FIBAVEX-620937 format. One line per 4 residues: number of its first residue (from 1); their letters; for each residue x, y, z of N, C-alpha, C. Coordinates in pm, 1 decimal, always signed. Each point is the difference from the previous one (the first is absolute). Layout:
N
NUM	A	X/Y/Z/X/Y/Z/X/Y/Z; ...
***
This chain:
237
1	MSKI	+1436.3/-1022.4/-274.9/-69.8/+71.1/-106.6/+98.4/+91.4/-72.9; +1.0/-4.4/-135.1/+89.6/+84.4/-77.1/-42.6/+145.6/+11.2; +95.6/+90.1/-25.3/-28.2/+143.2/+12.1/-109.4/+42.6/-97.2; +5.9/-51.6/-123.4/-99.1/+42.0/-98.9/-139.7/-50.1/+36.8
5	LEEL	-9.0/-120.8/+58.0/-129.9/-51.3/+42.8/-54.5/+83.1/+115.7; +88.7/+39.3/+90.1/-41.4/+84.7/+112.1/-52.8/+134.3/-50.4; +69.2/+59.4/-98.9/-44.8/+127.7/-56.0/-133.7/-15.7/-72.0; -19.0/-112.5/-67.7/-127.2/-24.8/-68.7/-114.4/-11.6/+100.2
9	RIWR	+25.0/-63.5/+112.7/-103.7/-12.4/+102.9/-34.3/+137.3/+58.8; +102.0/+82.1/+21.8/-23.7/+135.1/+52.0/-82.5/+80.6/-99.6; +36.6/-10.4/-129.0/-76.0/+71.3/-103.8/-145.4/-47.5/-1.8; -21.2/-131.4/+9.6/-136.5/-53.3/-3.4/-81.7/+51.0/+118.8
13	DTTA	+60.6/+1.4/+119.6/-72.1/+46.7/+118.4/-36.1/+147.7/-12.4; +93.7/+78.9/-52.2/-25.8/+143.2/-18.0/-111.2/+22.3/-101.7; +3.5/-75.4/-109.8/-102.6/+12.3/-103.3/-136.5/-42.8/+53.5; -2.6/-107.8/+77.2/-125.9/-47.2/+58.5/-58.5/+104.8/+93.8
17	RKEQ	+87.3/+66.5/+74.5/-45.2/+106.1/+91.2/-65.4/+114.5/-78.2; +62.0/+40.3/-109.7/-54.6/+109.9/-79.6/-134.2/-37.0/-61.7; -11.4/-124.4/-44.3/-121.8/-43.6/-68.5/-102.7/-59.6/+95.6; +34.8/-4.7/+129.1/-89.4/-51.6/+103.7/-51.0/-140.3/-35.1
21	KEPY	+93.6/-88.3/-25.4/-33.8/-139.0/-28.2/+103.7/-90.7/+65.3; -30.2/-128.8/+8.7/+93.1/-94.7/+58.4/+121.1/-15.3/-92.4; +121.4/-18.9/+57.0/+121.1/-10.5/-82.4/-7.3/-107.9/-107.7; -61.2/-115.0/+30.8/-2.2/-107.4/-99.4/-83.8/+36.6/-122.0
25	RVLP	-88.9/+99.8/+14.1/-79.4/+43.3/-114.8/+81.3/+89.1/-94.4; +109.7/+54.4/+49.3/+90.7/+75.3/-87.9/+81.5/-99.4/-82.3; +76.0/-85.5/+68.5/+73.4/-109.2/-64.9/+13.5/-114.1/+100.1; -20.9/-124.3/-41.8/+15.9/-113.4/+91.6/+146.9/-26.3/+30.4
29	NAAL	+25.6/-73.5/+107.3/+137.6/-30.9/+40.0/+76.9/-71.2/-110.5; -67.2/-90.9/-70.8/+68.1/-75.1/-106.0/+52.0/+93.3/-109.0; -77.4/+104.0/-31.9/+42.5/+95.3/-102.7/+121.1/+80.3/+47.8; +0.1/+38.7/+127.6/+114.4/+74.1/+54.2/+126.5/-85.0/-4.4
33	EALA	-13.2/-127.0/+36.6/+116.5/-89.0/-0.8/+51.8/-21.5/-141.7; -92.6/-10.0/-96.5/+41.2/-15.7/-139.8/+69.7/+126.0/-50.0; -49.4/+116.3/+39.1/+64.0/+126.0/-38.7/+142.2/+8.3/+54.8; +16.6/-39.4/+126.8/+132.6/+6.0/+62.2/+96.7/-98.0/-64.7
37	TLQP	-51.9/-113.2/-47.3/+85.8/-102.2/-61.2/+32.5/+32.3/-145.7; -102.4/+33.5/-78.8/+18.3/+21.3/-143.9/+49.2/+140.5/-33.4; -36.7/+97.6/+83.3/+40.9/+139.4/-19.0/-20.9/+47.3/-144.5; -125.0/+6.3/-45.0/-28.9/+43.5/-137.5/+46.5/+142.8/-24.7
41	KTLA	+39.9/+26.9/-124.7/+49.9/+132.7/-36.0/-92.3/+73.4/-96.1; -100.7/-68.1/-52.3/-93.5/+63.2/-92.7/-142.6/-36.0/+39.7; -95.0/+75.7/-52.5/-140.3/-28.6/+26.9/-39.5/-136.1/-56.5; +58.6/-36.2/-113.6/-30.6/-129.6/-60.5/+43.3/-113.5/+92.4
45	ELQK	+119.0/+12.2/+58.7/+47.6/-102.3/+93.4/-84.9/-0.3/+126.8; -42.7/+118.3/+40.7/-81.5/+12.2/+120.6/-132.4/-74.7/-14.3; -62.1/+11.5/-117.1/-131.1/-60.4/-22.6/+5.5/-152.2/-9.3; +118.9/-56.6/-13.1/+13.6/-145.4/-6.1/-6.4/-64.0/+138.5
49	IKGI	+10.6/+82.3/+103.8/-1.5/-51.6/+136.8/-143.0/-27.8/+42.8; -23.0/-117.9/+53.2/-133.3/-39.6/+43.7/-48.7/+92.0/+111.4; -120.6/+50.5/-15.3/-56.5/+90.5/+99.5/+7.6/+145.3/-40.3; +72.8/+28.8/-109.6/+9.9/+137.6/-49.8/-59.1/+3.6/-140.1
53	KSVK	-128.0/+27.2/-8.4/-66.2/+7.2/-129.0/+15.5/+140.0/-58.3; -59.7/+20.8/-116.8/+16.7/+128.0/-68.7/-48.7/+117.4/+83.8; -109.5/-20.9/+75.8/-54.3/+109.3/+81.6/+100.2/+40.7/+107.8; +53.5/-97.5/+72.8/+96.7/+30.8/+104.8/+130.8/+51.3/-58.7
57	SRQY	+34.1/-46.9/-119.0/+120.9/+48.0/-64.9/-12.1/+148.3/-33.1; -116.6/+39.8/-51.2/-21.1/+142.2/-29.9/-5.3/+82.7/+127.9; -57.6/-57.5/+104.6/-19.5/+73.8/+124.6/+128.7/+14.0/+81.3; +77.6/-108.4/+7.1/+117.8/-0.6/+87.3/+132.4/-20.3/-73.9
61	GSAL	-5.9/-19.7/-132.0/+120.1/-36.5/-74.5/+116.4/+95.3/+16.4; -25.3/+130.0/-15.3/+109.7/+96.5/+6.6/+65.2/+1.1/+137.4; -81.4/-7.8/+105.3/+54.8/+1.0/+136.1/+82.1/-125.8/+27.0; -48.6/-115.0/-46.4/+71.5/-125.9/+23.1/+132.9/-3.6/-74.1
65	LALI	-0.5/+42.7/-126.3/+124.0/-0.1/-77.5/+102.2/+95.9/+60.2; -47.3/+115.3/+47.9/+91.2/+96.3/+61.7/+59.5/-55.8/+128.5; -82.9/-66.7/+78.9/+48.5/-57.0/+125.8/+101.6/-110.7/-26.2; -28.8/-84.6/-99.2/+92.4/-108.6/-33.6/+131.9/+56.0/-51.7
69	QKNS	-7.4/+103.6/-84.3/+122.1/+60.7/-52.0/+83.0/+60.8/+112.7; -66.8/+62.1/+95.7/+70.4/+64.6/+110.6/+74.7/-100.8/+86.5; -58.1/-119.2/+16.3/+58.0/-99.5/+89.8/+78.5/-109.3/-70.6; +3.3/+1.6/-133.1/+81.5/-95.8/-74.6/+62.6/+74.0/-116.8
73	PGDL	+125.3/+42.5/+11.2/+65.6/+78.9/-104.0/-15.2/-63.5/-137.3; -31.0/+81.1/-96.5/-20.6/-47.4/-136.9/-85.7/+99.4/-73.4; +1.4/-4.5/-130.3/-74.4/+96.2/-79.8/-136.0/-53.5/-36.0; -100.7/+85.0/+13.8/-133.0/-34.2/-47.2/-8.0/+22.9/-149.7
77	DSSD	-94.9/-66.4/-62.0/-24.5/+22.5/-141.4/-38.1/+146.0/-21.3; +54.6/+63.2/-102.9/-22.3/+142.5/-22.4/-146.6/+33.3/-17.5; -80.1/-93.4/-52.7/-141.4/+27.7/-21.2/-76.8/+5.9/+130.7; +55.7/-59.2/+106.1/-67.0/-0.2/+129.5/+59.1/+102.0/+95.5
81	LELT	+115.9/+54.4/-33.1/+69.2/+90.1/+90.3/-80.2/+126.2/+25.9; -69.7/+50.2/-103.9/-76.9/+122.2/+16.8/-111.1/-18.9/+102.0; -54.7/-122.0/+6.3/-108.6/-25.4/+94.1/+47.8/+6.6/+143.4; +126.1/-35.0/+22.4/+50.8/-6.2/+136.5/+62.9/+130.4/+45.1
85	APIQ	+25.2/+92.3/-90.6/+69.0/+123.3/+35.9/-68.5/+78.1/+110.3; -133.5/+18.8/-2.5/-63.9/+76.6/+106.7/+20.7/-61.7/+136.5; +4.0/-133.6/+7.7/+18.9/-64.0/+129.3/+140.0/+26.2/+51.8; +100.4/-12.0/-89.1/+137.0/+21.6/+42.3/+22.1/+145.1/+40.3
89	NASP	-60.5/+91.0/-73.6/+18.9/+141.2/+29.4/-68.8/+42.3/+127.6; -81.7/-90.1/+57.6/-78.9/+38.0/+116.0/+79.2/-0.8/+129.2; +123.2/-49.1/-1.5/+77.3/-8.9/+123.3/+31.8/+137.9/+54.5; -39.2/+31.3/+125.8/+26.6/+131.2/+57.1/+148.5/+31.9/+6.2
93	STAH	+84.9/-104.2/+16.1/+142.7/+24.0/+16.1/+64.9/+52.4/-127.0; -65.8/-20.4/-117.0/+58.7/+46.2/-125.5/-81.6/+110.9/-64.3; -101.9/+48.5/+72.1/-90.6/+97.6/-59.1/+72.6/+126.9/-43.1; +104.5/+40.8/+76.0/+67.2/+125.5/-31.8/+82.8/-9.9/-127.2
97	DQTE	+24.0/-124.8/-50.8/+80.0/-17.2/-120.6/-84.7/+4.3/-126.7; -132.4/+4.1/+13.3/-86.1/-7.0/-116.8/-10.5/+135.7/-67.7; -0.1/-1.4/-133.8/-18.6/+124.6/-74.0/-145.8/+42.7/+2.6; -91.5/-96.4/+12.5/-141.6/+29.8/+8.3/-48.7/-27.3/+142.5
101	PLSV	-86.8/+85.7/+52.7/-50.6/-24.0/+136.1/-88.1/-124.4/+4.8; -1.2/-65.5/+114.1/-84.5/-117.3/+19.3/-145.0/+42.1/+18.8; -90.2/-84.7/-43.7/-140.5/+22.1/+32.6/-21.2/-40.3/+145.3; -110.7/+42.9/+57.7/-30.8/-38.2/+138.2/-7.3/-151.7/+12.3
105	SQFL	-63.4/-64.1/-98.8/-14.7/-145.4/+3.0/+135.3/-70.1/-4.0; +90.4/+47.1/-86.8/+132.7/-60.3/-10.3/+77.8/+15.8/+130.2; -9.3/+118.6/+59.2/+71.8/+23.5/+125.2/-51.1/-91.4/+110.9; -133.5/-14.1/+10.3/-56.6/-85.1/+104.3/+33.7/-146.9/-23.1
109	DGLN	+5.5/-42.8/-127.3/+41.1/-137.6/-29.5/+141.7/-25.1/+51.2; +88.9/+94.7/-27.9/+137.7/-14.7/+45.8/+11.2/+4.6/+151.0; -78.9/+88.4/+61.2/+2.7/+12.0/+145.4/-50.2/-127.7/+66.5; -106.8/-57.5/-54.3/-51.9/-125.1/+55.9/+99.0/-114.4/-16.8
113	LELS	+76.3/+3.1/-109.8/+101.0/-102.9/-20.4/+106.2/+7.8/+109.3; +37.6/+123.1/+37.2/+97.2/+17.7/+108.0/-60.2/-40.6/+134.9; -124.8/+39.3/+23.5/-65.0/-30.0/+127.9/-21.4/-149.2/+19.9; -15.7/-74.0/-110.4/-27.2/-143.4/+11.1/+115.6/-75.5/+65.1
117	GMAA	+118.1/+60.9/+2.7/+114.2/-64.3/+64.4/+16.9/+39.2/+145.7; -93.6/+78.4/+53.7/+10.4/+49.2/+138.0/-95.2/-75.8/+92.6; +9.2/-131.9/-0.6/-85.1/-80.6/+88.4/+28.8/+35.7/+145.5; -105.4/-0.4/+82.9/+16.7/+41.5/+139.6/-95.0/-76.7/+91.0
121	RIRG	+31.7/+4.8/+128.0/-83.3/-59.1/+105.6/-39.2/+114.5/+92.7; -130.0/+27.6/+13.2/-48.2/+119.8/+68.7/-99.6/-37.3/+109.9; +7.4/+74.8/+110.0/-89.5/-23.9/+113.3/-80.4/+126.1/+29.9; -128.9/-15.1/+27.0/-82.5/+115.9/+31.5/-140.3/-40.8/+41.7
125	EVTS	-82.6/+101.7/+29.6/-137.3/-22.1/+46.0/-99.0/+28.6/-112.3; -96.5/-88.0/-19.0/-101.3/+17.6/-103.8/-96.1/+111.0/+42.7; -10.1/+106.0/-83.5/-86.5/+113.4/+34.7/-114.9/+19.6/-98.4; +2.8/-68.8/-113.9/-113.2/+3.2/-93.3/-1.8/-132.8/-74.0
129	LDIR	-119.0/-39.9/-45.4/-13.1/-131.0/-63.7/-114.8/+2.7/-100.0; +28.6/-42.2/-123.2/-100.5/-3.4/-106.3/+18.6/-130.2/-78.6; -85.5/-98.5/+26.4/+10.8/-130.9/-64.4/-88.6/-1.9/-124.2; +62.2/-15.5/-116.6/-74.1/-2.3/-125.4/+9.6/-137.9/-64.7
133	ERVV	-57.5/-12.2/-119.1/-10.4/-131.1/-63.7/+136.5/-61.6/-28.6; +94.1/+79.5/-51.0/+130.3/-54.3/-38.2/+115.6/+50.7/+84.6; -18.5/+114.7/+63.9/+110.0/+62.4/+73.3/-47.9/+45.1/+137.7; +87.4/-11.1/+99.3/-27.4/+51.5/+134.2/+88.8/+122.3/+21.6
137	YFSL	-62.5/+115.2/+22.4/+73.3/+123.5/+24.1/-2.9/+31.5/+149.7; +114.0/+44.2/+53.8/+4.8/+36.7/+141.2/+116.7/+96.0/+23.0; +3.5/+59.6/+118.1/+107.6/+92.3/+35.5/+70.0/-48.8/+125.7; +131.2/+23.3/+5.5/+78.9/-31.5/+118.8/+50.0/+129.8/+61.9
141	KDQQ	-9.3/+8.1/+131.8/+43.6/+119.5/+71.2/+115.5/-33.2/+93.1; +101.0/+86.2/-1.6/+111.9/-14.6/+92.2/-45.0/+47.4/+137.7; +14.4/-84.1/+100.6/-49.2/+33.2/+133.8/+84.8/+105.5/+70.1; +120.1/+25.3/-51.5/+87.3/+97.0/+66.2/-22.1/+142.4/-49.3
145	DGSV	+1.2/+20.0/-133.1/-13.2/+137.3/-49.5/-124.8/+23.7/-84.5; -84.6/-103.5/-15.7/-125.3/+18.8/-72.1/+10.3/-4.8/-151.0; +116.7/-35.4/-54.7/+13.8/-11.7/-145.6/-95.8/-105.8/-53.0; -55.2/+24.3/-119.7/-99.3/-90.7/-57.5/+46.1/-47.7/-137.3
149	LSCL	-19.7/-128.7/-27.0/+36.6/-59.2/-128.1/-121.8/-70.7/-59.2; -34.5/+34.8/-124.7/-109.1/-68.4/-69.7/+48.6/-136.2/-47.1; -81.0/-103.3/+21.0/+40.0/-136.7/-33.1/-112.5/-71.9/-73.5; +36.4/-109.7/-63.4/-99.3/-85.8/-64.1/+54.7/-141.3/-7.7
153	IFRY	-90.5/-95.1/-16.9/+37.2/-139.2/-22.8/-109.0/-61.5/-86.0; +38.1/-84.7/-94.2/-100.2/-65.6/-83.1/-88.4/-88.8/+87.2; -126.8/-5.3/-34.4/-98.0/-70.8/+82.5/+36.9/-147.9/+17.8; +48.4/-63.3/-106.6/+31.5/-142.8/+11.2/+118.3/-22.4/+94.0
157	QYEV	+97.4/+93.0/+1.7/+112.1/-12.0/+93.0/-46.9/+24.0/+143.5; -91.6/+92.8/+15.1/-55.5/+32.5/+131.7/-72.9/-120.2/+59.0; -80.3/-66.3/-82.3/-78.1/-113.3/+50.0/+86.9/-121.7/+26.5; +101.5/-21.9/-82.8/+90.6/-113.0/+21.6/+76.0/+16.5/+131.4
161	GGIH	+30.9/+124.7/+36.2/+75.5/+25.4/+122.5/-75.4/-35.2/+126.8; -133.3/-8.5/-7.4/-78.8/-39.6/+115.8/-14.4/+106.6/+106.9; +33.6/+125.8/-33.0/-10.9/+109.8/+96.0/-116.7/+89.2/-39.5; -77.5/+42.4/+99.0/-112.6/+90.2/-24.8/+29.2/+132.3/+70.0
165	LALG	+37.9/+99.3/-78.2/+40.2/+128.5/+56.2/-117.4/+71.3/+66.3; +33.6/+77.3/+102.5/-97.2/+85.1/+68.2/+71.8/+127.3/+41.9; -74.4/+107.5/+12.6/+59.4/+126.8/+42.1/+66.8/-17.6/+136.3; +120.6/+52.3/+11.8/+73.6/-10.6/+125.3/+96.1/-116.6/+5.6
169	DEVI	-8.6/-92.9/-95.4/+94.0/-112.8/-2.3/+142.0/+49.6/-25.3; +94.5/-58.3/+70.1/+141.3/+27.4/-27.9/+52.5/-116.2/-83.7; +49.4/+31.1/-118.9/+38.8/-105.1/-93.9/+138.7/+26.0/-57.4; +54.4/-104.5/-60.9/+127.6/+8.0/-71.0/-25.6/-38.7/-145.1
173	LEGV	+43.5/+84.8/-92.7/-19.0/-24.1/-142.8/+133.4/-29.2/-67.2; -5.7/-80.4/-104.9/+114.9/-18.3/-88.6/-47.0/+28.1/-141.4; +74.6/+83.7/-73.6/-40.9/+33.6/-135.0/+90.7/+104.4/-61.5; -52.9/+74.0/-98.4/+78.6/+100.3/-71.5/-82.9/+127.0/-20.0
177	PDIY	+65.6/+117.1/-8.5/-72.2/+123.7/-30.4/-33.8/+6.1/-147.8; -105.6/+73.4/-32.4/-43.6/+8.1/-139.4/-83.6/+126.1/-18.2; +12.0/+62.6/-117.2/-78.9/+119.1/-31.3/-109.6/-37.9/-98.7; -124.3/+28.0/+35.2/-114.5/-27.8/-86.2/-11.5/+114.0/-100.7
181	KPSG	+25.7/-29.8/-127.5/+13.0/+104.3/-101.8/-123.5/+88.5/-17.7; -122.4/-54.2/-1.5/-115.8/+87.7/-22.2/-15.8/+111.0/+103.5; +48.1/-22.6/+123.7/-14.2/+102.6/+103.7/+134.2/+57.4/+44.7; +110.3/-66.5/-36.9/+131.5/+44.7/+44.2/+23.5/-23.2/+148.0
185	RLSF	-76.4/-89.4/+58.9/+5.8/-22.1/+144.7/+95.7/-113.7/+34.5; +84.7/+26.3/+99.0/+93.2/-102.5/+47.1/-69.8/-89.5/+101.7; +11.2/-131.1/-19.2/-56.3/-96.9/+93.8/+103.5/-108.1/+27.5; -21.7/-72.0/+108.5/+83.4/-115.8/+30.3/-81.6/-123.9/-33.1
189	RAET	+47.0/-78.5/-98.0/-73.1/-119.7/-42.8/+48.7/-119.0/+81.4; -81.4/-40.7/+96.0/+37.5/-110.0/+89.2/-20.3/-134.7/-68.5; +87.9/-92.2/+30.0/-12.9/-137.3/-48.7/-34.8/-94.9/+113.6; +41.7/+35.4/+121.9/-36.3/-78.9/+118.4/-34.0/+95.1/+114.6
193	IEYA	-89.2/-44.9/+87.9/-37.9/+76.2/+119.4/+1.3/-95.3/+118.8; +55.3/+46.1/+111.5/-3.4/-79.3/+122.8/-24.5/+92.5/+118.3; -59.4/-53.2/+104.5/-22.0/+79.7/+119.6/+131.9/+22.4/+72.4; +10.9/+114.1/+67.5/+120.9/+32.7/+76.0/-33.7/+9.8/+148.3
197	GEGA	+103.6/-2.5/+83.5/-20.2/+19.3/+142.6/-37.1/-127.2/+73.6; -27.1/+13.9/+130.7/-28.2/-115.2/+84.8/-131.4/-67.8/-36.2; -91.9/+75.2/-57.5/-130.2/-58.2/-31.3/-5.1/-73.8/-131.8; +113.2/-10.6/-69.4/+0.3/-62.3/-132.3/-45.7/-145.2/+5.1
201	LKKA	+58.2/-79.1/+92.0/-35.6/-141.3/+7.6/-144.7/-18.6/+43.8; -43.2/+80.6/+99.0/-137.4/-13.4/+48.2/-99.9/+37.0/-109.2; +31.0/+105.7/-75.2/-92.7/+42.2/-104.3/-6.9/-104.2/-110.5; +114.5/-58.6/-34.1/+0.7/-105.0/-101.3/-79.9/-120.9/+48.6
205	YDTL	+15.0/-31.6/+129.5/-75.6/-111.5/+58.1/-149.8/+29.0/-4.3; -38.2/+121.9/+40.0/-141.9/+36.9/+0.4/-59.0/-4.2/-140.6; +79.5/+44.6/-98.3/-47.0/-1.2/-138.9/-23.8/-142.6/-48.0; +95.5/-89.1/+31.0/-14.0/-139.6/-40.9/-117.1/-66.1/+72.4
209	YKKL	-14.3/+29.2/+128.9/-109.1/-59.6/+77.9/-135.7/+42.2/-57.2; -11.8/+128.5/-33.0/-125.9/+50.1/-55.0/-30.8/-65.4/-134.1; +103.7/-19.3/-81.7/-18.7/-62.7/-130.9/-48.3/-144.5/+16.1; +65.0/-74.9/+90.2/-39.1/-139.2/+22.3/-138.6/-9.5/+62.6
213	EQEL	-31.5/+98.2/+84.5/-131.5/+1.1/+63.3/-109.6/+21.6/-104.0; +25.7/+87.1/-98.0/-97.1/+23.6/-106.5/-19.0/-123.5/-87.0; +103.5/-83.3/-6.8/-9.3/-124.1/-76.6/-59.7/-113.6/+82.9; -45.5/+33.5/+121.3/-65.6/-95.7/+91.0/+92.5/-113.3/+43.5
217	IFAP	+130.6/+26.7/-0.6/+95.5/-103.0/+41.8/-20.2/-36.5/+147.5; -41.4/+99.5/+81.4/-15.0/-23.7/+143.3/-144.1/-34.6/+39.2; -85.7/-20.4/-97.5/-140.4/-30.6/+29.8/-10.2/-132.9/+75.7; -85.3/-7.8/+103.7/-12.8/-123.5/+80.8/-34.1/-122.6/-83.5
221	EKKR	-82.7/+19.9/-104.4/-40.1/-115.7/-80.5/+115.2/-59.0/-80.5; +110.7/+74.9/-11.2/+115.3/-51.8/-73.5/+100.3/-69.8/+91.8; -23.2/+6.9/+129.2/+92.5/-62.4/+94.3/-35.6/-147.1/+20.5; +100.0/-83.7/+2.9/-21.3/-142.6/+22.9/-4.3/-26.8/+150.3
225	PLPL	-93.0/-80.7/+45.7/-8.3/-28.7/+144.7/+120.3/-81.3/+47.7; +46.6/+32.0/+119.6/+113.2/-72.8/+56.6/-48.8/-131.6/+60.7; +72.2/-109.6/-21.5/-40.9/-128.7/+59.7/+20.0/+2.3/+151.7; -78.2/-80.8/+69.4/+11.8/-5.8/+145.7/+137.3/-52.0/+40.9
229	YPER	+46.2/-103.3/-70.5/+132.0/-55.8/+28.0/+82.5/+3.7/-129.4; +108.1/+74.9/-4.2/+81.6/+6.7/-122.2/+63.5/-134.5/-31.9; +2.9/-34.4/-129.2/+58.3/-126.3/-43.8/+146.0/+16.5/-41.6; +36.8/+119.6/-44.8/+138.5/+25.4/-40.6/+47.1/+131.0/+62.1
233	IALI	+124.6/+2.1/+39.5/+59.8/+120.8/+56.4/+131.2/+25.9/-73.2; +19.0/+122.0/-48.6/+123.8/+36.7/-69.3/+74.6/+103.3/+82.7; +130.0/-16.8/+9.5/+84.9/+93.2/+73.7/+92.6/+69.1/-99.4; -9.9/+130.7/-7.8/+82.3/+78.1/-93.4/+95.7/+86.0/+80.4
237	T	+127.9/-10.9/-29.4/+100.5/+79.3/+72.5/+80.5/+82.1/-98.4
***
């Protein structure tokens, strides 16, 4: 994966988190790949890409052009440069060089851009759980010193993973930190969840068994009767 495509995916995931929607509803994969390949420099060029209509261009255009400019040296069209300036100025590392102070929103945008590169793998105990329509919110507690981290995962990712969280579960998360702008709260946005410890395999087995049992896979009426004398025997080694 090219660096610019990777950055576009990170931006899409961060934007989806803020808007509480699935990443593909922000921009589909095909649009991201076209952006990484064509690297548009103006809003007019941006709107020619399939999957980016006028609405999405107005909504995300400035951020996309700024990201592309940052990762592919070259000058943007002067008419579009003003739109991207707030995004570029949002970087915390350059905030002290600005003649004008950053707004809270600009600072948080820049901070989230930095945090998006801090992917991590974290282990802890589930101490709170709130399953909603689109997002699952939960907390992880460090068993040694009691530190607590607020976490979330999109509902569709949670269900695809096949894990059903419960209070007291010890789990391992993979994801990135992110600040939710409306509240200023730092959370860890998980992309995958797995059970940890010796009970991981047993719990996964129990979860699968329960799922198959609900589908009546083990129901007696679905079992085929065994013949009195087998006609074929297979040996597998």
